BAKE-285517 format. One record per residue (C-alpha): y, x, z; residue number from 1; residue in one letter. Coordinates in steps of 0.02 Angstrom, whole numbers, plus 50000, padded with zeros to 5 digits. Example, Ala and Ser with C-alpha at 12.3 -4.5 7.8 and 13.67 -1.06 7.14 Angstrom:
2
<titi y="49775" x="50615" z="50390" num="1" residuo="A"/>
<titi y="49947" x="50684" z="50357" num="2" residuo="S"/>
This chain:
428
<titi y="53179" x="54966" z="56651" num="1" residuo="M"/>
<titi y="53233" x="54764" z="56611" num="2" residuo="S"/>
<titi y="53404" x="54723" z="56659" num="3" residuo="P"/>
<titi y="53367" x="54591" z="56780" num="4" residuo="Y"/>
<titi y="53244" x="54739" z="56873" num="5" residuo="L"/>
<titi y="53435" x="54826" z="56881" num="6" residuo="V"/>
<titi y="53510" x="54707" z="56930" num="7" residuo="A"/>
<titi y="53398" x="54644" z="57082" num="8" residuo="M"/>
<titi y="53415" x="54823" z="57116" num="9" residuo="I"/>
<titi y="53610" x="54827" z="57168" num="10" residuo="I"/>
<titi y="53616" x="54634" z="57242" num="11" residuo="V"/>
<titi y="53501" x="54656" z="57367" num="12" residuo="V"/>
<titi y="53578" x="54839" z="57444" num="13" residuo="P"/>
<titi y="53772" x="54751" z="57429" num="14" residuo="V"/>
<titi y="53715" x="54594" z="57505" num="15" residuo="M"/>
<titi y="53615" x="54682" z="57651" num="16" residuo="L"/>
<titi y="53805" x="54788" z="57657" num="17" residuo="I"/>
<titi y="53898" x="54636" z="57701" num="18" residuo="I"/>
<titi y="53756" x="54554" z="57815" num="19" residuo="T"/>
<titi y="53766" x="54715" z="57903" num="20" residuo="M"/>
<titi y="53977" x="54719" z="57898" num="21" residuo="R"/>
<titi y="53972" x="54538" z="58001" num="22" residuo="Q"/>
<titi y="53863" x="54594" z="58121" num="23" residuo="S"/>
<titi y="53866" x="54724" z="58281" num="24" residuo="K"/>
<titi y="53719" x="54754" z="58308" num="25" residuo="V"/>
<titi y="53563" x="54748" z="58136" num="26" residuo="I"/>
<titi y="53403" x="54753" z="58161" num="27" residuo="N"/>
<titi y="53356" x="54827" z="57978" num="28" residuo="L"/>
<titi y="53162" x="54763" z="57987" num="29" residuo="R"/>
<titi y="53212" x="54580" z="58026" num="30" residuo="S"/>
<titi y="53328" x="54596" z="57877" num="31" residuo="L"/>
<titi y="53182" x="54644" z="57741" num="32" residuo="I"/>
<titi y="53097" x="54467" z="57739" num="33" residuo="L"/>
<titi y="53254" x="54386" z="57709" num="34" residuo="P"/>
<titi y="53312" x="54491" z="57593" num="35" residuo="A"/>
<titi y="53147" x="54482" z="57510" num="36" residuo="T"/>
<titi y="53126" x="54290" z="57477" num="37" residuo="C"/>
<titi y="53324" x="54286" z="57436" num="38" residuo="M"/>
<titi y="53267" x="54406" z="57270" num="39" residuo="V"/>
<titi y="53119" x="54308" z="57252" num="40" residuo="F"/>
<titi y="53184" x="54153" z="57220" num="41" residuo="I"/>
<titi y="53319" x="54223" z="57104" num="42" residuo="L"/>
<titi y="53198" x="54300" z="57017" num="43" residuo="L"/>
<titi y="53123" x="54120" z="57018" num="44" residuo="L"/>
<titi y="53270" x="54044" z="56932" num="45" residuo="I"/>
<titi y="53281" x="54159" z="56807" num="46" residuo="M"/>
<titi y="53072" x="54187" z="56748" num="47" residuo="F"/>
<titi y="53068" x="53977" z="56792" num="48" residuo="S"/>
<titi y="52946" x="53973" z="56630" num="49" residuo="D"/>
<titi y="52838" x="54115" z="56692" num="50" residuo="T"/>
<titi y="52844" x="54045" z="56850" num="51" residuo="A"/>
<titi y="52786" x="53872" z="56816" num="52" residuo="V"/>
<titi y="52645" x="53913" z="56687" num="53" residuo="K"/>
<titi y="52578" x="54039" z="56832" num="54" residuo="S"/>
<titi y="52590" x="53899" z="56950" num="55" residuo="A"/>
<titi y="52521" x="53781" z="56848" num="56" residuo="S"/>
<titi y="52363" x="53901" z="56800" num="57" residuo="N"/>
<titi y="52328" x="53935" z="56983" num="58" residuo="G"/>
<titi y="52320" x="53762" z="57009" num="59" residuo="I"/>
<titi y="52185" x="53741" z="56887" num="60" residuo="Q"/>
<titi y="52102" x="53903" z="56951" num="61" residuo="L"/>
<titi y="52072" x="53831" z="57125" num="62" residuo="W"/>
<titi y="52044" x="53643" z="57091" num="63" residuo="L"/>
<titi y="51937" x="53682" z="56938" num="64" residuo="G"/>
<titi y="51825" x="53822" z="57005" num="65" residuo="V"/>
<titi y="51878" x="53892" z="57190" num="66" residuo="V"/>
<titi y="51881" x="53743" z="57294" num="67" residuo="F"/>
<titi y="51715" x="53655" z="57223" num="68" residuo="P"/>
<titi y="51655" x="53814" z="57233" num="69" residuo="S"/>
<titi y="51700" x="53888" z="57415" num="70" residuo="L"/>
<titi y="51707" x="53699" z="57504" num="71" residuo="F"/>
<titi y="51511" x="53668" z="57533" num="72" residuo="P"/>
<titi y="51527" x="53876" z="57605" num="73" residuo="F"/>
<titi y="51645" x="53815" z="57731" num="74" residuo="F"/>
<titi y="51555" x="53637" z="57789" num="75" residuo="V"/>
<titi y="51393" x="53721" z="57815" num="76" residuo="V"/>
<titi y="51450" x="53863" z="57903" num="77" residuo="S"/>
<titi y="51559" x="53772" z="58037" num="78" residuo="E"/>
<titi y="51408" x="53665" z="58056" num="79" residuo="I"/>
<titi y="51293" x="53825" z="58122" num="80" residuo="L"/>
<titi y="51429" x="53886" z="58204" num="81" residuo="N"/>
<titi y="51448" x="53727" z="58315" num="82" residuo="K"/>
<titi y="51266" x="53713" z="58342" num="83" residuo="T"/>
<titi y="51231" x="53881" z="58364" num="84" residuo="R"/>
<titi y="51054" x="53883" z="58266" num="85" residuo="F"/>
<titi y="51147" x="54031" z="58195" num="86" residuo="I"/>
<titi y="51150" x="54143" z="58381" num="87" residuo="N"/>
<titi y="50959" x="54075" z="58406" num="88" residuo="A"/>
<titi y="50913" x="54126" z="58210" num="89" residuo="L"/>
<titi y="51026" x="54321" z="58263" num="90" residuo="G"/>
<titi y="50887" x="54359" z="58376" num="91" residuo="V"/>
<titi y="50743" x="54370" z="58262" num="92" residuo="L"/>
<titi y="50848" x="54479" z="58167" num="93" residuo="L"/>
<titi y="50925" x="54600" z="58297" num="94" residuo="E"/>
<titi y="50804" x="54717" z="58240" num="95" residuo="P"/>
<titi y="50871" x="54760" z="58075" num="96" residuo="V"/>
<titi y="51057" x="54704" z="58088" num="97" residuo="M"/>
<titi y="51083" x="54804" z="58259" num="98" residuo="R"/>
<titi y="50988" x="54974" z="58186" num="99" residuo="P"/>
<titi y="51052" x="54957" z="58020" num="100" residuo="L"/>
<titi y="51264" x="54913" z="58040" num="101" residuo="F"/>
<titi y="51274" x="54895" z="58240" num="102" residuo="N"/>
<titi y="51298" x="54691" z="58254" num="103" residuo="V"/>
<titi y="51213" x="54562" z="58320" num="104" residuo="P"/>
<titi y="51066" x="54479" z="58226" num="105" residuo="G"/>
<titi y="51152" x="54333" z="58195" num="106" residuo="C"/>
<titi y="51294" x="54441" z="58067" num="107" residuo="A"/>
<titi y="51159" x="54412" z="57968" num="108" residuo="S"/>
<titi y="51223" x="54240" z="57904" num="109" residuo="F"/>
<titi y="51380" x="54314" z="57867" num="110" residuo="A"/>
<titi y="51315" x="54455" z="57752" num="111" residuo="L"/>
<titi y="51212" x="54341" z="57652" num="112" residuo="A"/>
<titi y="51337" x="54198" z="57620" num="113" residuo="M"/>
<titi y="51460" x="54344" z="57561" num="114" residuo="G"/>
<titi y="51343" x="54404" z="57470" num="115" residuo="I"/>
<titi y="51319" x="54257" z="57361" num="116" residuo="T"/>
<titi y="51477" x="54154" z="57390" num="117" residuo="S"/>
<titi y="51637" x="54268" z="57344" num="118" residuo="G"/>
<titi y="51804" x="54277" z="57435" num="119" residuo="Y"/>
<titi y="51835" x="54260" z="57591" num="120" residuo="P"/>
<titi y="51689" x="54149" z="57662" num="121" residuo="V"/>
<titi y="51621" x="54328" z="57750" num="122" residuo="G"/>
<titi y="51819" x="54312" z="57836" num="123" residuo="A"/>
<titi y="51777" x="54144" z="57880" num="124" residuo="K"/>
<titi y="51625" x="54151" z="57960" num="125" residuo="I"/>
<titi y="51665" x="54299" z="58058" num="126" residuo="T"/>
<titi y="51816" x="54218" z="58118" num="127" residuo="A"/>
<titi y="51720" x="54066" z="58156" num="128" residuo="G"/>
<titi y="51573" x="54184" z="58240" num="129" residuo="M"/>
<titi y="51738" x="54260" z="58355" num="130" residuo="R"/>
<titi y="51784" x="54088" z="58399" num="131" residuo="E"/>
<titi y="51597" x="54057" z="58457" num="132" residuo="E"/>
<titi y="51600" x="54215" z="58557" num="133" residuo="N"/>
<titi y="51449" x="54248" z="58462" num="134" residuo="L"/>
<titi y="51503" x="54446" z="58422" num="135" residuo="L"/>
<titi y="51637" x="54550" z="58518" num="136" residuo="T"/>
<titi y="51793" x="54604" z="58448" num="137" residuo="K"/>
<titi y="51746" x="54791" z="58401" num="138" residuo="T"/>
<titi y="51596" x="54691" z="58324" num="139" residuo="E"/>
<titi y="51694" x="54563" z="58219" num="140" residuo="S"/>
<titi y="51785" x="54710" z="58149" num="141" residuo="E"/>
<titi y="51654" x="54802" z="58097" num="142" residuo="R"/>
<titi y="51556" x="54642" z="58018" num="143" residuo="L"/>
<titi y="51719" x="54593" z="57940" num="144" residuo="L"/>
<titi y="51738" x="54783" z="57847" num="145" residuo="S"/>
<titi y="51584" x="54754" z="57739" num="146" residuo="F"/>
<titi y="51558" x="54555" z="57726" num="147" residuo="T"/>
<titi y="51704" x="54481" z="57644" num="148" residuo="N"/>
<titi y="51649" x="54512" z="57450" num="149" residuo="N"/>
<titi y="51683" x="54456" z="57263" num="150" residuo="S"/>
<titi y="51536" x="54329" z="57221" num="151" residuo="G"/>
<titi y="51414" x="54334" z="57081" num="152" residuo="P"/>
<titi y="51532" x="54194" z="56966" num="153" residuo="L"/>
<titi y="51656" x="54298" z="56957" num="154" residuo="F"/>
<titi y="51575" x="54458" z="56929" num="155" residuo="I"/>
<titi y="51447" x="54410" z="56819" num="156" residuo="V"/>
<titi y="51542" x="54271" z="56746" num="157" residuo="G"/>
<titi y="51736" x="54302" z="56751" num="158" residuo="A"/>
<titi y="51733" x="54490" z="56712" num="159" residuo="V"/>
<titi y="51564" x="54518" z="56619" num="160" residuo="A"/>
<titi y="51572" x="54374" z="56506" num="161" residuo="V"/>
<titi y="51750" x="54327" z="56509" num="162" residuo="G"/>
<titi y="51821" x="54496" z="56507" num="163" residuo="M"/>
<titi y="51708" x="54616" z="56434" num="164" residuo="F"/>
<titi y="51608" x="54511" z="56343" num="165" residuo="K"/>
<titi y="51466" x="54598" z="56373" num="166" residuo="M"/>
<titi y="51356" x="54469" z="56473" num="167" residuo="P"/>
<titi y="51247" x="54635" z="56515" num="168" residuo="E"/>
<titi y="51356" x="54707" z="56597" num="169" residuo="L"/>
<titi y="51341" x="54603" z="56749" num="170" residuo="G"/>
<titi y="51208" x="54643" z="56863" num="171" residuo="L"/>
<titi y="51254" x="54815" z="56842" num="172" residuo="L"/>
<titi y="51443" x="54767" z="56916" num="173" residuo="L"/>
<titi y="51378" x="54667" z="57046" num="174" residuo="L"/>
<titi y="51229" x="54787" z="57102" num="175" residuo="T"/>
<titi y="51344" x="54928" z="57137" num="176" residuo="C"/>
<titi y="51470" x="54783" z="57200" num="177" residuo="H"/>
<titi y="51329" x="54764" z="57338" num="178" residuo="I"/>
<titi y="51280" x="54922" z="57367" num="179" residuo="L"/>
<titi y="51457" x="54981" z="57408" num="180" residuo="A"/>
<titi y="51484" x="54850" z="57532" num="181" residuo="S"/>
<titi y="51308" x="54899" z="57626" num="182" residuo="I"/>
<titi y="51355" x="55073" z="57637" num="183" residuo="T"/>
<titi y="51526" x="55029" z="57709" num="184" residuo="V"/>
<titi y="51405" x="54920" z="57833" num="185" residuo="G"/>
<titi y="51322" x="55080" z="57851" num="186" residuo="I"/>
<titi y="51439" x="55194" z="57884" num="187" residuo="I"/>
<titi y="51569" x="55054" z="58007" num="188" residuo="F"/>
<titi y="51414" x="55043" z="58121" num="189" residuo="R"/>
<titi y="51485" x="55206" z="58200" num="190" residuo="F"/>
<titi y="51657" x="55098" z="58224" num="191" residuo="Y"/>
<titi y="51710" x="55058" z="58399" num="192" residuo="G"/>
<titi y="51549" x="55148" z="58469" num="193" residuo="R"/>
<titi y="51640" x="55217" z="58627" num="194" residuo="S"/>
<titi y="51717" x="55060" z="58694" num="195" residuo="N"/>
<titi y="51542" x="54961" z="58689" num="196" residuo="E"/>
<titi y="51386" x="54969" z="58757" num="197" residuo="S"/>
<titi y="51211" x="54934" z="58638" num="198" residuo="T"/>
<titi y="51099" x="54794" z="58689" num="199" residuo="Y"/>
<titi y="50965" x="54814" z="58597" num="200" residuo="P"/>
<titi y="50806" x="54656" z="58603" num="201" residuo="I"/>
<titi y="50659" x="54751" z="58672" num="202" residuo="S"/>
<titi y="50502" x="54679" z="58537" num="203" residuo="N"/>
<titi y="50404" x="54595" z="58655" num="204" residuo="D"/>
<titi y="50543" x="54489" z="58723" num="205" residuo="K"/>
<titi y="50614" x="54443" z="58544" num="206" residuo="I"/>
<titi y="50490" x="54279" z="58506" num="207" residuo="W"/>
<titi y="50534" x="54231" z="58720" num="208" residuo="A"/>
<titi y="50723" x="54253" z="58669" num="209" residuo="R"/>
<titi y="50720" x="54155" z="58498" num="210" residuo="F"/>
<titi y="50616" x="53997" z="58592" num="211" residuo="K"/>
<titi y="50745" x="54005" z="58728" num="212" residuo="K"/>
<titi y="50877" x="53988" z="58622" num="213" residuo="E"/>
<titi y="50818" x="53846" z="58541" num="214" residuo="L"/>
<titi y="50776" x="53760" z="58700" num="215" residuo="I"/>
<titi y="50949" x="53789" z="58760" num="216" residuo="K"/>
<titi y="51014" x="53694" z="58578" num="217" residuo="N"/>
<titi y="50886" x="53579" z="58581" num="218" residuo="S"/>
<titi y="50982" x="53529" z="58766" num="219" residuo="K"/>
<titi y="51157" x="53527" z="58686" num="220" residuo="Q"/>
<titi y="51243" x="53362" z="58683" num="221" residuo="N"/>
<titi y="51276" x="53354" z="58518" num="222" residuo="I"/>
<titi y="51365" x="53235" z="58413" num="223" residuo="N"/>
<titi y="51331" x="53241" z="58229" num="224" residuo="L"/>
<titi y="51497" x="53122" z="58181" num="225" residuo="G"/>
<titi y="51599" x="53239" z="58282" num="226" residuo="I"/>
<titi y="51522" x="53408" z="58218" num="227" residuo="I"/>
<titi y="51546" x="53360" z="58024" num="228" residuo="L"/>
<titi y="51719" x="53279" z="58035" num="229" residuo="G"/>
<titi y="51787" x="53442" z="58133" num="230" residuo="D"/>
<titi y="51695" x="53538" z="57997" num="231" residuo="A"/>
<titi y="51751" x="53424" z="57850" num="232" residuo="V"/>
<titi y="51944" x="53448" z="57918" num="233" residuo="K"/>
<titi y="51939" x="53630" z="57954" num="234" residuo="N"/>
<titi y="51855" x="53681" z="57809" num="235" residuo="S"/>
<titi y="52018" x="53557" z="57693" num="236" residuo="I"/>
<titi y="52131" x="53651" z="57796" num="237" residuo="S"/>
<titi y="52071" x="53836" z="57740" num="238" residuo="V"/>
<titi y="52063" x="53781" z="57565" num="239" residuo="M"/>
<titi y="52230" x="53712" z="57553" num="240" residuo="L"/>
<titi y="52287" x="53912" z="57624" num="241" residuo="T"/>
<titi y="52191" x="53977" z="57515" num="242" residuo="I"/>
<titi y="52236" x="53883" z="57360" num="243" residuo="G"/>
<titi y="52421" x="53911" z="57411" num="244" residuo="G"/>
<titi y="52396" x="54108" z="57427" num="245" residuo="F"/>
<titi y="52312" x="54111" z="57235" num="246" residuo="I"/>
<titi y="52455" x="54008" z="57171" num="247" residuo="I"/>
<titi y="52557" x="54113" z="57254" num="248" residuo="L"/>
<titi y="52512" x="54261" z="57210" num="249" residuo="F"/>
<titi y="52496" x="54198" z="57050" num="250" residuo="S"/>
<titi y="52663" x="54188" z="57023" num="251" residuo="V"/>
<titi y="52728" x="54342" z="57096" num="252" residuo="I"/>
<titi y="52601" x="54468" z="56985" num="253" residuo="I"/>
<titi y="52654" x="54361" z="56805" num="254" residuo="N"/>
<titi y="52832" x="54389" z="56862" num="255" residuo="V"/>
<titi y="52842" x="54571" z="56915" num="256" residuo="L"/>
<titi y="52753" x="54603" z="56741" num="257" residuo="I"/>
<titi y="52890" x="54505" z="56665" num="258" residuo="D"/>
<titi y="53044" x="54579" z="56756" num="259" residuo="I"/>
<titi y="52958" x="54758" z="56697" num="260" residuo="G"/>
<titi y="52928" x="54789" z="56863" num="261" residuo="F"/>
<titi y="52733" x="54833" z="56855" num="262" residuo="I"/>
<titi y="52789" x="54945" z="56689" num="263" residuo="S"/>
<titi y="52905" x="55028" z="56753" num="264" residuo="F"/>
<titi y="52806" x="55061" z="56936" num="265" residuo="L"/>
<titi y="52660" x="55140" z="56818" num="266" residuo="S"/>
<titi y="52767" x="55249" z="56708" num="267" residuo="G"/>
<titi y="52830" x="55347" z="56882" num="268" residuo="L"/>
<titi y="52658" x="55360" z="56934" num="269" residuo="I"/>
<titi y="52605" x="55420" z="56749" num="270" residuo="F"/>
<titi y="52778" x="55561" z="56758" num="271" residuo="V"/>
<titi y="52691" x="55607" z="56925" num="272" residuo="V"/>
<titi y="52520" x="55591" z="56850" num="273" residuo="L"/>
<titi y="52578" x="55692" z="56716" num="274" residuo="S"/>
<titi y="52441" x="55851" z="56723" num="275" residuo="R"/>
<titi y="52281" x="55712" z="56707" num="276" residuo="T"/>
<titi y="52212" x="55611" z="56583" num="277" residuo="D"/>
<titi y="52249" x="55449" z="56664" num="278" residuo="I"/>
<titi y="52326" x="55316" z="56536" num="279" residuo="P"/>
<titi y="52488" x="55227" z="56568" num="280" residuo="K"/>
<titi y="52390" x="55064" z="56522" num="281" residuo="E"/>
<titi y="52252" x="55105" z="56648" num="282" residuo="M"/>
<titi y="52390" x="55134" z="56796" num="283" residuo="I"/>
<titi y="52448" x="54968" z="56733" num="284" residuo="S"/>
<titi y="52302" x="54883" z="56779" num="285" residuo="A"/>
<titi y="52295" x="54951" z="56936" num="286" residuo="L"/>
<titi y="52441" x="54923" z="56991" num="287" residuo="I"/>
<titi y="52392" x="54752" z="56940" num="288" residuo="S"/>
<titi y="52248" x="54747" z="57021" num="289" residuo="G"/>
<titi y="52316" x="54803" z="57211" num="290" residuo="F"/>
<titi y="52399" x="54644" z="57195" num="291" residuo="F"/>
<titi y="52281" x="54516" z="57139" num="292" residuo="E"/>
<titi y="52109" x="54557" z="57060" num="293" residuo="I"/>
<titi y="52107" x="54422" z="56927" num="294" residuo="T"/>
<titi y="52246" x="54512" z="56841" num="295" residuo="T"/>
<titi y="52201" x="54679" z="56858" num="296" residuo="G"/>
<titi y="52021" x="54650" z="56803" num="297" residuo="A"/>
<titi y="52072" x="54562" z="56641" num="298" residuo="N"/>
<titi y="52224" x="54697" z="56615" num="299" residuo="M"/>
<titi y="52072" x="54844" z="56607" num="300" residuo="T"/>
<titi y="51971" x="54751" z="56507" num="301" residuo="C"/>
<titi y="52099" x="54737" z="56382" num="302" residuo="N"/>
<titi y="52155" x="54937" z="56407" num="303" residuo="A"/>
<titi y="52149" x="55000" z="56237" num="304" residuo="G"/>
<titi y="52078" x="55182" z="56181" num="305" residuo="N"/>
<titi y="51985" x="55193" z="56339" num="306" residuo="I"/>
<titi y="51793" x="55233" z="56381" num="307" residuo="A"/>
<titi y="51688" x="55110" z="56423" num="308" residuo="L"/>
<titi y="51625" x="55193" z="56594" num="309" residuo="V"/>
<titi y="51809" x="55227" z="56651" num="310" residuo="D"/>
<titi y="51849" x="55037" z="56627" num="311" residuo="K"/>
<titi y="51689" x="54991" z="56720" num="312" residuo="L"/>
<titi y="51739" x="55111" z="56860" num="313" residuo="A"/>
<titi y="51890" x="55054" z="56868" num="314" residuo="A"/>
<titi y="51863" x="54853" z="56886" num="315" residuo="V"/>
<titi y="51741" x="54900" z="57026" num="316" residuo="S"/>
<titi y="51892" x="54994" z="57135" num="317" residuo="L"/>
<titi y="51966" x="54811" z="57097" num="318" residuo="I"/>
<titi y="51844" x="54727" z="57138" num="319" residuo="L"/>
<titi y="51789" x="54813" z="57296" num="320" residuo="G"/>
<titi y="51984" x="54819" z="57351" num="321" residuo="W"/>
<titi y="51993" x="54631" z="57317" num="322" residuo="A"/>
<titi y="52178" x="54644" z="57312" num="323" residuo="G"/>
<titi y="52336" x="54591" z="57423" num="324" residuo="I"/>
<titi y="52311" x="54396" z="57374" num="325" residuo="S"/>
<titi y="52128" x="54411" z="57449" num="326" residuo="V"/>
<titi y="52184" x="54524" z="57601" num="327" residuo="H"/>
<titi y="52340" x="54376" z="57627" num="328" residuo="S"/>
<titi y="52213" x="54237" z="57651" num="329" residuo="Q"/>
<titi y="52094" x="54362" z="57765" num="330" residuo="V"/>
<titi y="52241" x="54400" z="57889" num="331" residuo="Y"/>
<titi y="52289" x="54210" z="57891" num="332" residuo="S"/>
<titi y="52099" x="54172" z="57936" num="333" residuo="I"/>
<titi y="52093" x="54282" z="58069" num="334" residuo="I"/>
<titi y="52265" x="54277" z="58143" num="335" residuo="S"/>
<titi y="52203" x="54131" z="58280" num="336" residuo="K"/>
<titi y="52068" x="54267" z="58346" num="337" residuo="T"/>
<titi y="52099" x="54462" z="58405" num="338" residuo="D"/>
<titi y="52002" x="54525" z="58262" num="339" residuo="I"/>
<titi y="52122" x="54680" z="58191" num="340" residuo="S"/>
<titi y="52153" x="54683" z="57986" num="341" residuo="I"/>
<titi y="52169" x="54876" z="57980" num="342" residuo="K"/>
<titi y="51998" x="54924" z="57995" num="343" residuo="P"/>
<titi y="51952" x="54785" z="57857" num="344" residuo="Y"/>
<titi y="52106" x="54867" z="57749" num="345" residuo="L"/>
<titi y="52018" x="55026" z="57756" num="346" residuo="F"/>
<titi y="51824" x="54962" z="57729" num="347" residuo="G"/>
<titi y="51906" x="54865" z="57592" num="348" residuo="K"/>
<titi y="51986" x="55028" z="57522" num="349" residuo="M"/>
<titi y="51797" x="55143" z="57527" num="350" residuo="L"/>
<titi y="51731" x="55009" z="57461" num="351" residuo="Q"/>
<titi y="51792" x="54993" z="57310" num="352" residuo="G"/>
<titi y="51797" x="55205" z="57287" num="353" residuo="I"/>
<titi y="51620" x="55193" z="57318" num="354" residuo="L"/>
<titi y="51590" x="55065" z="57195" num="355" residuo="A"/>
<titi y="51699" x="55159" z="57037" num="356" residuo="A"/>
<titi y="51573" x="55300" z="57107" num="357" residuo="I"/>
<titi y="51404" x="55222" z="57099" num="358" residuo="Y"/>
<titi y="51455" x="55109" z="56920" num="359" residuo="I"/>
<titi y="51495" x="55291" z="56852" num="360" residuo="S"/>
<titi y="51341" x="55375" z="56900" num="361" residuo="I"/>
<titi y="51231" x="55217" z="56854" num="362" residuo="A"/>
<titi y="51331" x="55183" z="56692" num="363" residuo="A"/>
<titi y="51288" x="55373" z="56640" num="364" residuo="R"/>
<titi y="51088" x="55363" z="56699" num="365" residuo="L"/>
<titi y="50972" x="55368" z="56576" num="366" residuo="P"/>
<titi y="50874" x="55200" z="56510" num="367" residuo="H"/>
<titi y="51026" x="55094" z="56604" num="368" residuo="T"/>
<titi y="51083" x="54993" z="56427" num="369" residuo="A"/>
<titi y="50882" x="54943" z="56432" num="370" residuo="P"/>
<titi y="50882" x="54894" z="56607" num="371" residuo="L"/>
<titi y="51038" x="54771" z="56625" num="372" residuo="I"/>
<titi y="51015" x="54699" z="56458" num="373" residuo="A"/>
<titi y="50871" x="54584" z="56559" num="374" residuo="K"/>
<titi y="51028" x="54524" z="56659" num="375" residuo="S"/>
<titi y="50941" x="54329" z="56742" num="376" residuo="V"/>
<titi y="51109" x="54269" z="56752" num="377" residuo="F"/>
<titi y="51154" x="54118" z="56638" num="378" residuo="N"/>
<titi y="51286" x="54156" z="56514" num="379" residuo="E"/>
<titi y="51346" x="53984" z="56504" num="380" residuo="R"/>
<titi y="51421" x="53984" z="56692" num="381" residuo="I"/>
<titi y="51570" x="54077" z="56621" num="382" residuo="M"/>
<titi y="51641" x="53988" z="56462" num="383" residuo="Q"/>
<titi y="51824" x="53970" z="56446" num="384" residuo="S"/>
<titi y="51800" x="53791" z="56525" num="385" residuo="E"/>
<titi y="51716" x="53762" z="56682" num="386" residuo="F"/>
<titi y="51701" x="53590" z="56742" num="387" residuo="P"/>
<titi y="51714" x="53591" z="56935" num="388" residuo="W"/>
<titi y="51564" x="53503" z="56924" num="389" residuo="I"/>
<titi y="51492" x="53666" z="56889" num="390" residuo="N"/>
<titi y="51559" x="53753" z="57023" num="391" residuo="S"/>
<titi y="51491" x="53637" z="57156" num="392" residuo="F"/>
<titi y="51334" x="53649" z="57089" num="393" residuo="L"/>
<titi y="51339" x="53851" z="57051" num="394" residuo="Y"/>
<titi y="51397" x="53831" z="57244" num="395" residuo="S"/>
<titi y="51265" x="53744" z="57316" num="396" residuo="V"/>
<titi y="51128" x="53853" z="57214" num="397" residuo="Q"/>
<titi y="51200" x="54001" z="57305" num="398" residuo="N"/>
<titi y="51187" x="53909" z="57496" num="399" residuo="I"/>
<titi y="50989" x="53908" z="57467" num="400" residuo="L"/>
<titi y="51010" x="54081" z="57416" num="401" residuo="L"/>
<titi y="51112" x="54113" z="57556" num="402" residuo="S"/>
<titi y="50948" x="54054" z="57654" num="403" residuo="L"/>
<titi y="50823" x="54147" z="57558" num="404" residuo="I"/>
<titi y="50891" x="54291" z="57593" num="405" residuo="L"/>
<titi y="50916" x="54241" z="57761" num="406" residuo="L"/>
<titi y="50729" x="54209" z="57786" num="407" residuo="I"/>
<titi y="50696" x="54380" z="57682" num="408" residuo="V"/>
<titi y="50797" x="54458" z="57796" num="409" residuo="F"/>
<titi y="50721" x="54377" z="57929" num="410" residuo="I"/>
<titi y="50525" x="54430" z="57889" num="411" residuo="V"/>
<titi y="50586" x="54626" z="57865" num="412" residuo="T"/>
<titi y="50651" x="54612" z="58048" num="413" residuo="S"/>
<titi y="50495" x="54548" z="58097" num="414" residuo="L"/>
<titi y="50403" x="54652" z="58014" num="415" residuo="I"/>
<titi y="50511" x="54814" z="58058" num="416" residuo="F"/>
<titi y="50472" x="54742" z="58231" num="417" residuo="S"/>
<titi y="50293" x="54758" z="58248" num="418" residuo="F"/>
<titi y="50281" x="54918" z="58140" num="419" residuo="V"/>
<titi y="50399" x="54990" z="58275" num="420" residuo="K"/>
<titi y="50294" x="54914" z="58422" num="421" residuo="G"/>
<titi y="50142" x="54972" z="58345" num="422" residuo="F"/>
<titi y="50187" x="55164" z="58339" num="423" residuo="V"/>
<titi y="50251" x="55152" z="58518" num="424" residuo="C"/>
<titi y="50110" x="55097" z="58570" num="425" residuo="S"/>
<titi y="49996" x="55230" z="58494" num="426" residuo="R"/>
<titi y="50106" x="55349" z="58587" num="427" residuo="K"/>
<titi y="50052" x="55287" z="58726" num="428" residuo="F"/>
């Protein structure tokens, strides 16, 4: 164990004892956060070089990739929510979204954007829909559990190309990640069912309801300047919050690695799991991924003497879980609503486990390698230097892809509705 870590373990209890002696009534829970902050400040002083370099890397990641990638998504989602066009679109998508996920049709927008963009776009759209009363509290929690996902840019580019150096793995990782997300959504359709009543739309009333919503929207007194200004202002605010969390957790995880905390904790877990074949390197990577997704995935890819299938399963687990850093961003986004974060955390844990299972099965199937070698993603999106303009263009491209997915959802919904109506009419 690092001597610095030993010093921290000694200093914190001493400070708590001194504090307790000075007060007759002590609320121990109220001391946890101040004590943690004091330890963090001391670590920043002791490891100032690591802190500065980590913060600098976090800023570069935020400005160079995250900001230009996510900002257009946030602006578009804000505008669509304010104009309530999503509410009208949701009427057409109700026949698919309600049976599969037990959420309104408008939730398909969060699903499409969440799949094509990345963390935390799904959370931002879900929170926006809740604020506009397009979703109930239960539906919001249900939707949040499976629509906040890692995007193709990170999975295909950063992980497959940048970390594994194997572009052909990108499509496999992304497919298993999306399948795990959809599976979680289907499982969570049963969440909170006893607390609400569903309201299916009759097939013969879908078009009537859709036209009614469009007419209602057309009668709104919409000021484009105000809507656009509010969308940009709110999106900038969210992006600043996300940037702060990225920088903060970049510092935290690297300081924990430097003081030997990650190594110490993985050693303890390794002793407990001594009868298993899990290497200590893998345990360290998973612990790091528990806190921060990028560091954990990178450590997993660089771990030696571990089979590729096991690395893929571990990375999929980390991608599905997303890390405390992402969850902190989500918590800050939904804090202004009545959405509980507990179902979301359980959903992310379940998604990580399912993604690991799916990729373990898929990687062992015959003919998998030739199929994934035909990945349609362009390898150039993940060079070591990724100019911000490429991130912005990639984001715009994904917005178009999201709209295409919505069109596919609508066509599927209408076909499903027509077939259902035809079958019901034949019965009578």
